[in-house]
Every structure is written in structure tokens, then in C-alpha cells.
SERO-790381 format. One line per 8 residues: their letters; for each residue y, x, z of C-alpha. Coordinates in Angstrom, 2 decimals. Layout:
N
a> Y,X,Z | ...
***
This chain:
732
mkpglagt> 73.27,102.50,90.36 | 70.73,101.24,88.28 | 67.63,102.99,89.81 | 68.60,101.62,93.34 | 68.99,97.77,92.07 | 65.41,97.44,91.72 | 64.45,98.71,95.43 | 63.98,94.89,96.65
aalaaalp> 63.08,93.66,93.56 | 59.72,92.48,95.04 | 61.40,89.80,97.04 | 61.58,87.59,93.77 | 57.77,86.67,94.44 | 58.06,85.90,97.88 | 60.75,83.16,97.13 | 58.95,79.81,96.64
avlagqep> 59.32,77.44,94.02 | 61.93,75.27,95.97 | 64.91,77.65,95.20 | 65.13,76.42,91.31 | 65.78,72.79,92.87 | 68.33,73.11,95.68 | 71.58,71.08,95.46 | 74.94,73.07,95.97
qatpapat> 76.26,73.18,99.29 | 79.88,72.07,100.01 | 82.31,75.18,100.67 | 84.32,74.82,104.15 | 87.66,74.20,104.05 | 89.96,77.02,105.11 | 90.87,77.73,108.95 | 94.36,76.48,110.00
fgvstaav> 95.80,78.24,113.10 | 98.60,76.77,115.48 | 101.60,78.84,116.78 | 103.92,78.21,119.82 | 107.66,77.64,119.86 | 109.72,80.99,119.41 | 113.22,81.19,121.30 | 115.83,83.30,119.64
vldvvvkd> 117.54,85.72,122.30 | 121.01,87.57,121.56 | 122.47,90.39,123.34 | 126.56,89.57,123.12 | 129.33,91.92,123.78 | 132.92,90.33,124.22 | 135.81,92.77,124.36 | 139.46,92.40,124.49
kkghavrd> 142.49,93.95,122.17 | 142.18,97.00,123.92 | 138.40,97.43,123.54 | 137.56,96.56,127.12 | 134.77,94.38,128.37 | 135.68,90.88,129.03 | 133.94,90.17,132.37 | 134.42,86.58,133.27
lggadfav> 132.71,84.24,130.51 | 130.47,81.75,131.60 | 127.81,79.84,129.72 | 130.37,77.22,128.32 | 132.27,79.79,126.77 | 130.09,80.57,124.31 | 128.48,78.66,120.91 | 125.93,80.00,118.75
yedgvrqq> 125.51,78.65,115.21 | 122.91,79.58,112.90 | 123.13,78.89,109.29 | 126.52,77.25,110.48 | 124.84,74.58,112.55 | 125.41,74.89,116.30 | 122.44,75.53,118.26 | 121.85,74.41,122.06
iqsfqvvs> 122.35,77.60,124.48 | 118.99,77.09,126.68 | 119.67,80.22,128.87 | 122.73,82.33,129.83 | 122.44,85.53,132.06 | 125.17,88.06,132.95 | 123.35,91.47,133.07 | 125.51,94.19,134.81
repasass> 124.29,97.48,135.74 | 127.27,98.67,137.51 | 127.13,100.31,140.63 | 126.97,97.54,143.87 | 130.62,98.76,144.94 | 131.89,98.28,141.60 | 134.81,95.83,141.50 | 134.65,92.74,139.19
pgpapvap> 130.88,92.78,138.75 | 131.08,89.32,136.73 | 130.28,86.32,137.68 | 127.05,84.86,138.87 | 124.35,83.71,136.20 | 124.53,80.09,135.25 | 121.70,78.10,135.64 | 120.03,77.78,132.22
asprppea> 119.22,74.27,130.69 | 115.93,72.64,131.15 | 113.45,72.97,130.10 | 113.85,76.78,129.43 | 111.50,78.75,127.16 | 109.43,81.47,128.31 | 110.55,83.70,125.40 | 114.34,83.27,126.81
tvparptp> 113.39,84.13,130.40 | 115.80,87.19,131.60 | 115.20,89.06,134.56 | 117.19,88.38,138.00 | 117.72,91.87,138.24 | 118.85,94.33,135.68 | 115.85,96.24,133.93 | 116.30,99.86,133.23
gfvalvfd> 118.28,100.62,129.82 | 117.02,102.69,126.91 | 118.88,105.11,124.89 | 117.23,106.63,122.07 | 119.39,109.63,120.80 | 118.35,109.99,117.13 | 119.80,112.99,115.06 | 119.42,112.79,111.15
rlspears> 119.26,115.48,109.03 | 122.57,117.34,109.86 | 124.63,120.20,108.48 | 125.22,123.28,111.20 | 128.29,122.04,111.91 | 127.63,118.38,112.04 | 124.57,119.32,114.52 | 126.70,121.27,116.82
lagkaala> 129.64,118.37,117.12 | 126.74,115.73,117.75 | 125.16,117.99,120.43 | 128.22,118.55,122.27 | 128.80,114.96,122.35 | 125.50,113.96,123.33 | 125.62,116.61,126.41 | 129.07,115.52,127.33
ylgpglql> 127.80,111.89,128.01 | 124.77,113.12,129.60 | 126.77,115.23,132.16 | 124.94,116.70,135.02 | 122.47,114.08,135.26 | 121.50,110.60,134.42 | 121.80,107.27,136.30 | 118.38,106.50,137.60
dervgvfv> 118.58,102.97,135.89 | 118.53,104.46,132.65 | 115.80,105.86,130.18 | 116.65,108.47,127.35 | 114.38,109.68,124.55 | 115.48,112.22,121.70 | 114.43,112.05,118.43 | 114.99,113.70,114.88
vdlslhal> 114.62,112.84,111.66 | 113.64,115.04,108.96 | 111.22,114.69,106.41 | 109.16,113.24,109.44 | 109.73,112.04,112.77 | 109.67,114.25,115.65 | 109.77,113.73,119.51 | 111.90,116.18,121.28
qdytddgp> 111.64,114.04,124.51 | 109.89,110.78,125.38 | 112.06,108.36,127.31 | 112.68,109.70,130.86 | 115.38,109.58,133.66 | 115.12,113.26,134.18 | 118.45,114.77,133.14 | 117.53,118.32,132.68
lvrraver> 114.63,117.43,130.28 | 116.88,115.28,128.08 | 119.77,117.73,127.88 | 117.22,120.39,126.86 | 116.09,118.19,124.01 | 119.24,117.63,122.99 | 120.08,121.35,122.92 | 117.16,121.86,120.81
aaarssta> 117.90,119.09,118.51 | 121.54,120.69,117.96 | 119.66,124.01,117.52 | 116.67,122.89,114.77 | 117.48,123.35,111.39 | 117.10,120.74,108.76 | 115.78,120.29,105.44 | 118.54,121.54,102.87
fasqreal> 118.73,118.92,99.81 | 120.64,120.61,97.21 | 123.29,118.59,95.32 | 123.11,118.44,91.66 | 126.41,116.76,91.78 | 128.60,119.85,90.98 | 126.08,121.12,88.00 | 126.06,117.89,86.26
rgiaerqs> 129.76,117.49,86.16 | 129.83,120.90,84.77 | 127.37,119.67,82.13 | 129.29,116.65,81.19 | 132.51,118.45,80.65 | 130.69,120.87,78.23 | 129.09,117.79,76.62 | 132.73,116.53,76.27
aldtpssp> 134.38,119.64,74.85 | 131.54,119.60,72.45 | 132.58,115.90,71.39 | 136.04,117.26,71.13 | 136.98,117.81,67.14 | 137.88,121.73,66.76 | 140.50,120.68,64.27 | 142.71,118.35,62.81
aagasggg> 140.63,118.33,59.47 | 137.36,117.44,61.45 | 138.31,114.15,62.45 | 140.20,113.26,59.01 | 139.22,109.95,57.72 | 140.40,107.80,54.89 | 139.77,108.42,51.10 | 142.30,111.19,50.22
pgagqaaq> 141.67,114.25,48.10 | 140.89,116.21,51.46 | 138.42,113.68,52.76 | 135.33,114.83,51.23 | 135.99,118.41,52.43 | 136.82,117.03,55.66 | 133.78,114.89,56.15 | 131.81,118.01,55.06
aaasaeaa> 133.37,120.48,57.59 | 132.94,117.80,60.21 | 129.28,117.51,59.24 | 128.91,121.16,59.36 | 130.46,121.52,62.76 | 128.19,118.46,64.14 | 125.25,120.66,62.89 | 126.28,124.12,64.46
vaperall> 126.97,122.15,68.18 | 123.64,119.93,67.72 | 121.55,122.52,69.31 | 123.32,122.90,72.37 | 124.30,119.47,72.62 | 120.35,118.82,72.90 | 119.97,121.60,75.61 | 122.56,120.27,77.75
diesrmrq> 120.84,116.93,77.22 | 117.61,118.12,78.44 | 119.11,120.26,81.51 | 121.35,116.66,82.45 | 118.19,114.44,82.17 | 116.32,116.90,84.32 | 118.91,117.11,87.04 | 119.82,113.55,87.34
tfealerd> 115.89,112.58,87.70 | 115.45,115.37,90.33 | 118.57,114.20,91.93 | 117.26,110.36,92.09 | 113.93,111.39,93.22 | 115.79,113.36,95.93 | 117.78,110.75,96.88 | 114.70,108.10,97.39
qqgyattn> 112.74,110.95,99.50 | 115.95,111.42,101.73 | 116.32,107.35,102.20 | 112.71,106.62,102.86 | 112.34,109.57,105.37 | 115.49,108.31,107.20 | 114.65,104.64,107.24 | 110.70,105.38,108.40
glmavvda> 112.27,107.28,111.03 | 114.55,104.67,112.49 | 111.98,101.98,111.82 | 109.63,103.81,114.19 | 112.19,104.40,116.98 | 113.34,100.85,116.61 | 109.76,99.17,116.56 | 108.80,101.01,119.71
lrlvpgrk> 111.21,99.43,121.76 | 110.59,95.87,120.42 | 108.34,94.76,123.85 | 110.62,96.77,126.01 | 112.91,94.46,128.10 | 116.65,95.14,128.81 | 119.36,96.78,126.89 | 117.70,99.05,123.98
tvvffseg> 120.24,101.13,122.44 | 120.16,103.43,119.35 | 122.65,106.07,118.64 | 122.28,107.65,115.42 | 123.81,110.92,114.23 | 124.15,111.09,110.80 | 126.31,112.39,107.96 | 125.69,109.18,105.68
iaippave> 122.68,107.38,104.61 | 121.34,107.70,101.09 | 120.43,103.73,100.26 | 119.53,103.98,96.67 | 117.78,100.81,95.08 | 114.33,101.92,95.83 | 115.24,102.08,99.44 | 117.34,99.13,99.95
aqfrsvin> 114.52,96.74,100.66 | 112.92,99.18,103.30 | 116.96,99.75,105.13 | 116.80,95.77,105.20 | 113.65,96.02,106.91 | 115.23,98.25,109.44 | 118.32,96.22,110.40 | 115.29,93.10,110.65
sanranvs> 113.11,95.01,112.96 | 116.31,95.91,115.06 | 117.26,92.43,115.40 | 113.89,91.15,115.76 | 113.51,93.70,118.95 | 117.15,93.06,120.01 | 118.08,96.74,119.75 | 121.86,97.41,118.93
iytmdaag> 122.28,100.64,116.58 | 125.29,102.90,116.97 | 126.10,104.79,114.51 | 128.13,108.15,114.80 | 129.30,109.97,111.60 | 128.92,113.60,112.49 | 130.69,115.19,110.06 | 133.71,114.21,112.24
lrvesnta> 136.91,114.30,110.50 | 136.58,114.95,106.94 | 139.30,116.83,105.09 | 138.04,114.70,101.89 | 136.08,111.46,101.89 | 133.04,110.69,99.82 | 135.18,108.40,98.02 | 137.36,111.09,96.41
etrreldt> 134.51,112.69,95.35 | 133.14,109.52,93.40 | 136.44,109.33,91.84 | 136.46,112.72,90.19 | 132.96,111.90,88.82 | 134.37,108.53,87.41 | 137.09,110.20,85.64 | 135.02,112.88,84.34
aarqrlrq> 132.73,110.08,82.97 | 135.73,107.68,81.85 | 137.23,111.17,80.03 | 133.77,111.88,78.11 | 133.07,108.17,77.14 | 136.86,108.30,75.34 | 136.07,111.48,73.49 | 132.72,110.30,72.45
lgtgrddt> 133.88,107.12,71.04 | 136.73,109.18,69.23 | 133.81,111.29,67.33 | 131.84,107.61,66.36 | 128.79,108.65,68.71 | 128.42,105.39,70.40 | 126.05,106.12,72.68 | 125.98,103.82,75.86
skammkdl> 122.57,105.53,77.27 | 124.45,108.72,78.42 | 128.08,108.81,80.44 | 128.84,105.67,81.47 | 125.69,103.83,82.27 | 123.76,106.64,83.81 | 126.94,108.31,85.51 | 127.81,104.78,87.20
ernedmlr> 124.28,104.52,88.67 | 124.87,107.54,90.37 | 128.28,106.87,91.59 | 127.02,103.61,93.25 | 124.54,105.76,95.12 | 127.29,108.27,95.98 | 129.24,105.40,97.19 | 126.37,104.17,99.34
ldpegglg> 126.57,107.62,101.50 | 129.88,107.15,102.60 | 129.81,106.39,106.25 | 131.76,103.28,105.79 | 128.88,101.92,103.74 | 125.14,102.44,104.77 | 126.26,103.66,108.83 | 129.06,100.75,108.90
rlaaetgg> 126.26,98.37,107.78 | 123.74,99.54,109.73 | 125.87,99.26,112.96 | 127.67,96.11,112.32 | 124.46,94.25,111.53 | 122.32,95.04,114.79 | 125.46,94.43,116.99 | 126.64,98.11,117.47
fliantnd> 129.75,100.04,115.89 | 130.33,102.89,113.80 | 132.04,106.26,115.19 | 133.76,107.87,112.21 | 136.62,109.87,111.09 | 136.56,111.53,114.08 | 135.92,114.94,116.18 | 135.98,113.29,119.26
lgagfrri> 132.61,111.65,119.38 | 132.57,111.10,123.39 | 134.86,108.60,123.12 | 132.62,106.56,121.23 | 129.88,107.18,123.67 | 132.06,105.96,126.58 | 132.41,102.87,124.54 | 128.68,102.57,124.09
dedmrfhy> 128.22,103.31,127.72 | 130.19,100.19,128.64 | 128.45,98.30,126.37 | 125.10,99.11,127.91 | 126.29,98.62,131.16 | 127.42,94.89,130.89 | 126.90,92.15,128.38 | 125.44,88.74,128.04
vlayvpsn> 122.32,87.45,127.08 | 121.96,84.13,125.33 | 118.78,82.37,124.05 | 118.14,79.28,122.42 | 115.19,77.46,120.24 | 116.34,77.05,116.68 | 116.79,73.23,115.73 | 115.51,74.41,112.18
esydgrfr> 111.69,74.48,112.70 | 110.73,75.40,109.46 | 109.90,78.97,109.80 | 110.15,80.00,106.16 | 111.01,83.28,105.95 | 114.22,83.41,104.85 | 117.29,85.12,106.49 | 119.12,82.75,108.84
qlavkvar> 122.96,83.96,109.60 | 123.94,83.99,113.12 | 127.40,83.70,114.58 | 128.49,83.85,118.36 | 131.77,82.26,119.13 | 133.95,82.25,122.22 | 136.30,80.04,123.15 | 138.93,82.77,124.17
pgvvvqsr> 141.56,83.71,121.52 | 142.29,87.43,120.67 | 138.30,88.68,121.66 | 135.81,90.51,119.79 | 132.61,89.79,119.80 | 129.20,92.20,118.92 | 126.15,90.50,118.21 | 123.38,90.88,115.77
qgyyavrs> 124.18,88.72,112.35 | 120.90,87.26,111.93 | 117.15,87.22,111.70 | 114.39,86.47,109.15 | 112.79,83.23,109.88 | 108.92,84.19,110.78 | 107.14,83.92,114.12 | 105.64,86.37,115.90
agpvpvla> 103.87,88.92,113.80 | 102.29,91.02,116.71 | 102.70,94.67,117.38 | 103.91,95.72,113.94 | 107.64,95.47,112.50 | 108.25,92.56,109.45 | 109.34,94.29,106.41 | 111.97,92.07,104.47
yeapalal> 109.73,91.58,101.51 | 107.01,90.25,103.94 | 109.05,87.46,105.30 | 108.56,84.74,102.84 | 104.85,85.74,102.65 | 104.26,85.60,106.45 | 106.15,82.15,106.77 | 103.48,80.55,104.78
ldraplps> 100.83,81.42,107.21 | 102.35,79.10,109.49 | 102.63,76.16,107.08 | 100.56,73.01,107.20 | 98.65,72.84,104.59 | 98.38,76.34,103.77 | 99.47,76.80,100.40 | 96.75,76.98,97.45
diplraga> 98.61,77.38,94.07 | 97.11,81.33,93.85 | 93.47,81.45,93.78 | 93.09,84.46,95.80 | 89.72,85.88,96.96 | 89.87,88.01,100.49 | 87.44,89.58,103.13 | 86.92,92.29,105.44
lsfpeagr> 83.91,94.60,106.17 | 83.11,96.68,109.29 | 81.54,99.89,108.35 | 81.00,101.69,112.24 | 81.64,105.07,111.02 | 80.49,107.97,113.60 | 84.50,109.06,114.01 | 85.89,105.85,113.07
pglapvlv> 83.65,102.72,115.02 | 85.96,100.24,114.25 | 86.56,101.02,110.70 | 87.47,97.75,108.77 | 88.30,97.94,105.15 | 90.31,94.90,104.31 | 90.53,93.75,100.50 | 92.56,91.15,98.51
evpgravt> 91.77,90.18,95.00 | 94.53,88.16,93.10 | 93.84,87.16,89.76 | 96.38,88.21,86.80 | 96.97,84.90,85.49 | 98.28,83.85,88.50 | 101.11,86.24,88.50 | 104.50,84.87,87.00
yapdadkk> 106.01,87.57,84.36 | 109.92,86.84,83.56 | 111.73,88.75,80.70 | 114.35,91.34,81.48 | 118.05,91.23,80.23 | 116.74,93.30,77.22 | 113.85,90.86,76.27 | 111.57,93.87,75.64
twhadlvv> 110.46,94.31,79.06 | 108.83,91.47,81.46 | 108.58,92.08,85.08 | 106.73,90.35,87.98 | 107.33,90.70,91.45 | 104.32,90.06,94.04 | 103.56,90.25,97.77 | 100.08,90.62,99.28
varikdea> 99.98,90.60,102.99 | 96.97,90.70,105.30 | 97.22,89.88,109.27 | 94.27,90.20,111.94 | 94.09,88.02,114.70 | 91.72,88.66,117.62 | 90.05,85.94,119.61 | 92.83,85.00,121.60
qqvvqkms> 94.66,84.39,118.09 | 97.21,87.32,118.98 | 98.05,89.63,115.89 | 96.84,92.81,116.43 | 97.43,94.81,112.77 | 99.53,94.03,109.79 | 99.16,95.26,106.24 | 101.12,94.66,103.19
qhyllgap> 102.16,95.82,99.56 | 104.89,94.70,97.35 | 103.71,94.82,93.54 | 106.97,95.35,91.27 | 104.93,94.88,88.03 | 105.99,95.59,84.83 | 104.93,95.37,81.08 | 106.34,95.48,77.27
aeqvesar> 106.85,92.19,75.98 | 103.82,92.59,73.54 | 101.68,93.73,76.55 | 102.19,90.99,79.02 | 99.37,88.90,78.12 | 96.99,91.77,78.44 | 98.34,92.59,81.43 | 97.40,88.95,82.94
kgdvlfyr> 94.18,89.37,82.20 | 93.82,92.20,84.72 | 93.43,91.15,88.48 | 95.48,92.91,91.75 | 93.22,94.38,93.89 | 94.75,95.30,97.28 | 92.96,97.60,99.59 | 93.58,99.02,103.06
eadlkpgr> 91.53,100.27,106.17 | 92.18,99.09,109.72 | 90.57,100.54,112.96 | 89.83,97.88,115.18 | 88.15,97.44,118.71 | 85.10,95.93,119.27 | 85.07,91.80,118.93 | 85.50,89.04,116.63
ytveavay> 88.54,88.47,114.78 | 90.09,86.73,111.80 | 91.78,88.12,108.78 | 94.42,85.91,107.23 | 95.42,86.91,103.49 | 98.42,85.58,101.56 | 99.78,86.05,98.14 | 103.05,85.52,97.08
dagsgqag> 104.69,85.51,93.89 | 108.46,85.39,94.09 | 109.04,84.57,90.52 | 107.26,81.17,90.73 | 107.50,80.88,94.75 | 103.73,79.90,94.36 | 101.14,81.29,96.87 | 97.82,81.11,98.39
vrasalev> 96.31,81.98,101.70 | 92.51,82.78,102.34 | 91.02,83.51,106.12 | 87.70,84.89,106.65 | 85.83,85.90,109.91 | 85.03,89.59,111.01 | 83.01,91.13,113.57 | 83.28,94.63,114.73
paagpasl> 80.23,95.76,116.76 | 80.26,97.16,120.11 | 77.22,99.44,119.63 | 78.00,103.13,120.41 | 77.48,106.50,118.38 | 74.00,106.75,120.42 | 72.86,103.39,119.08 | 71.54,102.20,115.69
rmsslaiv> 74.70,100.71,113.87 | 74.70,98.54,110.69 | 77.74,97.96,108.07 | 78.52,94.59,107.03 | 76.43,93.43,103.99 | 78.47,93.19,101.00 | 77.39,91.30,97.60 | 78.30,93.62,94.85
kraervpe> 80.90,92.34,92.12 | 80.77,95.56,90.16 | 80.37,99.26,90.47 | 82.77,101.84,88.75 | 81.46,105.74,88.61 | 84.27,107.86,89.82 | 84.63,111.65,89.15 | 84.68,113.56,92.16
serkaatp> 88.14,115.00,90.54 | 89.39,111.76,90.85 | 88.46,110.42,94.19 | 92.07,109.82,95.90 | 90.19,109.27,99.20 | 86.90,109.14,100.78 | 86.39,105.46,101.52 | 82.97,103.79,102.93
lyygdali> 82.53,102.00,99.66 | 81.26,105.00,97.72 | 77.70,105.09,96.93 | 76.90,108.68,95.52 | 79.41,108.81,92.70 | 79.79,104.68,92.26 | 82.89,103.07,93.72 | 81.56,99.58,94.67
ypnlgepl> 83.60,96.39,94.72 | 82.65,93.93,96.84 | 82.08,90.14,95.58 | 84.86,88.38,97.90 | 83.55,84.58,96.98 | 83.10,84.47,93.36 | 80.39,82.43,92.31 | 77.52,84.38,90.27
lksaakev> 77.25,82.83,87.34 | 73.41,83.00,85.90 | 75.07,83.16,82.39 | 76.72,86.30,82.93 | 74.56,88.10,85.60 | 70.98,89.13,86.10 | 70.95,90.30,89.47 | 72.32,89.73,92.79
affftvyt> 73.25,93.38,94.16 | 74.14,94.19,97.87 | 75.01,97.10,99.53 | 74.86,98.28,103.24 | 75.06,101.36,105.50 | 72.90,101.92,108.41 | 74.05,104.15,110.98 | 71.04,106.05,112.90
aggvpppt> 70.99,107.14,116.63 | 70.03,110.51,117.77 | 66.68,110.89,119.54 | 64.62,108.70,117.80 | 63.18,108.69,114.36 | 65.55,106.69,111.61 | 64.72,103.49,110.12 | 62.42,103.62,107.09
tasvevlm> 62.18,100.13,105.61 | 64.62,97.13,105.92 | 63.70,93.30,106.35 | 65.26,91.35,103.91 | 65.39,87.58,103.91 | 67.00,84.62,101.95 | 68.03,81.68,103.65 | 69.37,78.17,102.21
sgrslgra> 70.99,75.80,105.14 | 69.30,78.06,107.66 | 65.69,77.32,106.22 | 64.15,80.77,105.27 | 63.04,80.74,101.56 | 61.51,84.26,101.39 | 61.28,87.45,102.93 | 60.41,91.09,101.85
taglpapd> 60.69,94.52,102.70 | 62.45,97.45,101.42 | 62.32,101.09,101.61 | 65.08,103.17,102.83 | 66.10,106.48,101.75 | 66.08,109.54,104.43 | 69.83,109.85,106.24 | 72.05,112.14,104.91
atgriqhv> 73.80,115.14,106.84 | 75.72,112.63,108.83 | 72.93,110.42,109.58 | 74.29,107.92,107.41 | 71.42,105.89,105.18 | 72.98,103.94,102.35 | 71.15,101.54,99.89 | 71.69,99.19,97.26
galplqaf> 69.34,96.43,96.27 | 68.72,93.54,93.88 | 67.41,90.32,93.67 | 66.93,88.66,90.35 | 69.42,85.87,89.61 | 67.23,83.80,87.51 | 64.97,83.11,90.59 | 67.81,81.47,92.28
gagtyelk> 69.08,77.62,91.63 | 72.51,76.23,91.78 | 73.77,76.28,95.52 | 74.94,78.44,98.48 | 72.68,81.00,100.35 | 72.51,83.37,102.77 | 71.14,86.94,102.52 | 69.82,88.61,105.70
vsvsdgrs> 69.15,92.38,106.10 | 67.83,94.03,109.76 | 66.85,97.36,110.35 | 64.99,98.75,113.47 | 64.31,102.09,114.78 | 61.63,100.89,117.19 | 64.56,101.07,120.06 | 67.20,98.80,118.81
tatrsaaf> 67.58,96.23,115.71 | 70.62,95.67,113.71 | 70.97,92.67,111.48 | 74.07,91.79,108.78 | 74.22,89.02,106.67 | 76.29,87.67,103.62 | 76.48,84.13,102.01 | 76.87,83.91,97.98
kveg> 76.90,81.19,95.47 | 75.02,80.92,92.48 | 76.07,78.47,89.89 | 74.28,77.92,86.26
***
């Protein structure tokens, strides 16, 4: 970068002497943003002991409790989608309490129901069973008030049929889903059990003499024989250990991959229904969900998103009537591990890193695959139910259809107005004995996050954006830039920098490793203060005890790219340290220009903090912050210290327009409090093959006194002009 930094050094001569005597300017306080009151809407299904819908309840029969505190129901509606001739259509809607919040409004006429049929990775037998059940449910045609979509989850999500009321189209999509092969994940459990048995056999004494102890006449010979026997089997034991570790590692990674693929697919289906009115149902065909520890947070996020979107998930164990449960399989492995452990202790080789510890972790994951575990939890916590241990899935569909066609809708404004991001437990009670109530079990107390779902780890951080005053314990820096590339005119890199010293590390149980839990969330709002995009990262950091201080010296840099329409935006960034409960919030402005590809365009003007040379082989992605082989790190508002730096470096990109000569110079101006302090002209290089001109320039820092300045750069091609500016602060 050094040659380019001198490109505008001539500006120093144009700066008047008044620079040295300027007073520091006050830094503006961060903006705060108001939010409106939000209501909680609940779909409630009530059934009698025989599983039939209870249709004669009124608003006074219901009570809603949030974290044990009764709430005032402000809207009550009976939703019945039965044919007009049906008997017992249900009572007339009860007039809502006044005032009714807009969010709680329920249409007077039932809106179309939406059903998503989602097929997980299934064995051929399970695909056939699920397909037959779905086709039987669909029948020869669909009711006109239903919209059905068909989706398949494999390593990615496949939409075989978007939502439609065209029965033949849906049937053909279901037939394709039933015939579609899935990615086969080979189980390592049988092989690992065989390895464990072979390891146990090596630990078993081969003769009484081998296990002799004490100080008798034959003790020395017995010990020598035991040592010789151990030496003979040591090579085989080492090979078995290598094979076992390899298979266990592969199995763990494979379980994570399965879990992420399934939960990501469900998340996409659920979130797409968030803004759809009316009853929304997901029927999920699966043989069990892999929820290892790495996937648990994402699984919780699916449940949370379904609850926020008022989507009920009904799960069907497509394996049907199982000859033997997964629990029996797990019990066999536990028995194998226990026998191996006892034999191991008998030899005096007390190695807790093997059978008991690692196998118990694997068996815990296996238990989570049992349909009563993950599938049951997914259904119960979203207001649905699990159909399992049966080959008659059609009966389950009939129960689901009844839930869709008749239910109650309750709405209330929470009495707890503190949206702190915590999970709030919900309970709906009915003043009638002997009934079963189905409804979602809770939600994360976060106001609307816009068009994207709220992940479980994001909730505490997002809640802080609505707090007044905004937290400032963590001195993070944040900013967003605009780079109107030819193929991505709304490209906007978002950067957040969290000082490592602000992150709290705590020791693990063994005291040898320390860990930290940090969440960074960036939220983009348009001029109407509506959230248009959200991005985040959950940093689970760890370091050996002796390296914690070194880890705290580095910063955590968050980088994401947004694609935005032309306009003005506010970018809110929050860093939340779960270990200490401390957080910091920063807000910055961003403008995305409206100029098209036929017009001269210019990126944001970035003050450069530092640059790092990156070999081409190590570049993970092409970002607009590359300048040749250097990756530019923008300054996000950190003061420039004259004692530590010699130059004010800046960077911008010009996107030329076709049909006119490209600009060859740029006008560079320095201002303070709106008053021009100096102006100069900098030469620009020729455009590259894509019509892009990148420029890095520098001003000598010693020419500036302490204070806050504005750097303004303008370029013109004779037909149009583009101007961008950036502020920077100088300290002695």
C-alpha cells in the first residue's frame, strides 16, 4: 500500500496553519429508537378425553398465564372453517375488550389455512409410509380454503411444490417426495460396538497367573508374565484406539451435519409463514432428529421461530411401528461400555477418557434420536402433537385436520413490559375439567426483529436494542459502508469491532481451559424505522489458562455483507457478553445511492485503520475491501493518535459509467465544523477490466491539530459527479 498512500500528500501544503490550533469537537450521543407495543397471539385447540374438539367455549372460559402471572385477554375469536351446513359451528365471536391492539386483530372471516408437508431424510420404507398417508389425507382434491406446499429436507431444502390449492399438483409433488432418494448417513454404532468388545477382550486376563498379585513365591514370575502379555497386545490396542477415535469423530461430525440440515430446513419453512394470516401448520415426516449439543441452540431457535410465527408443528414418526426402539439400542451400548469399564478396572488401567466418558456422550445423542425426544419436543412446544409407534399415519392426519378447521385465537398485551430477551413460559387454562389444551409453550421476549427469525442466542442481545438508556459497558465500534458494484448495487459491508479486553473468560471444571460466550448482532432499519435485515454471530471462545491474557489482547471483528435497496438506513450493532451480562450498542448511518450502472457511482469513503497482505490462495471470498493483495480494515471511529501514526490513510472505489471517458482526478477537501481548511487534486489510476477504479491516499497526520474533521472526496466524468465524506478524530 505504501506507494498509493502518497497520492494526495500535496494536500498538506494547501492546509492553512489554523489546523494546529483547533479545539476538539464534542462527539454526538448515539441515537435511541422507539418501538410500539406488541401483542401475543395464541392459537388454542381444546379437546375432550376422546380427542374431539370442544366447540362451545367462550372467552370467559380461558385464562392465560405468562411466567405464572395471569394476563388480561384482550381479543377472543372462534375460527371455524367447517362448511356452512355443518352442525355445531361454534359460538359467535365474543366482543373484544377495549382497546384492542392492532397486532391482535383477527379477521372476521376465516382466512385460508396453510399446510407445509415437510419430508425429512427417510429410508425407502419410511418414504413409502409417509407418502401413502399424505396422499390419503389429500384425497381426490383439496378444499378451496387450504394451501398446501410440499418440501424435502436433505442436505439442503427442496421445494417440490409451492403453496397451492390445486390438488393434482400437490399429489404429484407428494409422489415425487415419496420416490425421492435421500442422502444415506452410514451408522458407525455397530462398528464401534465391535471395537469396544475387542478392546475389552484385550483387557481380560488370559490366565489366572496373569492376574496374580501379592508377594508369594510366584509373584515375580506372574508380574513378568503379565508385563509380557501387555507388551504383546499393546500394538493391537493402539490400532483399535486409532480406529475408534476416527469413527467416533466422523460420527460426531455427521450427526452435527444431519442436525443442522434438518433444523435449517425447518427454520426456512417456518419463517416463510410468519406474515401469513390464519392457521399455519407444518407436518414433519421424520425418523428422528439429531440434536447433538452443537445443534441444540439452532433447534431451540426453530421452536422459538414457530412460536413467534404462530405455526404449529405436527411430527410423524415415519418409521411406523418399530420392532425395536432406539432406547434398546442405546441400552446395548451402555451394557457394552459398562462391561468394558469393569474389565478395564480389573487390569488397573483406569483410563476415564475412553469407554465411559465418550460412550456416554454418544449414547446421550442416541437417546435424542428417539421419536419421543426430539420429535415429541418439537411438537409439544409449538402446539402440535407427535404421531408415533403406528403404521396408521392417516389417523394422525385426521386429528391434524380437525385442529386446523376449528380452534380459538386469544390475544393479550403482556403485563411485563420489560422486553429482556428471556424465555417466557405460557400456560393456557380452561375452566372445564377433563379437557386437553394445545398451544405454544412460550416465547422469547423480543420485539419484532423484522423479516428474519430470531435465533435463540440472539434474543438477549436484541432485547438490549430496545432498552433506554442503551447499554455502554462494552466499548464496541461499528459501521457500514456502501459499495455499489455492477452486479450488486446495494452491497453494504457491515463491520463490528469488540475489544478483547471487554470479553469475560471463565474457567472450565478442569481449570485448564477458559471459555467466553459473546454474541454480536447487527440490525438494519430503513427510514421508516422498519427492520429490513438482521445478521449475527455467536462466538464461543476458548483458550488454555496460560493464554487467556494473550487472547484478551486481540479484538473480535464481525463482518457481514447486506444487499439493500437505495435509501437511507440506520445500522444498530450490539455486543452481548453472556459471562458478565454486560453489553454495548452503537448506531451509525448508511446511505445506499440510487444511481444505476449507467451512471458514475462511488463507494463510501473509508478511513483506513490498517492493511494486511493476503496471498491469493488464502482469500476465502472476494470482498470490496481488497486493494490489490491487501485487505483493508476500516477505522470504525477510533481516534487517530499522532504519537502512533504518521498519516491519515483513506480508501474509496469509483465505478465508471459507459459511454463517457472515466474520471482521471479526484477532488480532496478537509473541513472542520463545516469550514473548508484545504483542498487538493489527486490523480486516479485507469479503470480495471470491470470499470472499477480503486484509490488509496494519505495525508500527513502531523499537520492536524487535535479535533474532529471531515474528509470529502468528489469525482466527475463530465456528465455526473459523485461525492462521499467521512469523519475522523485526531488526538495528540
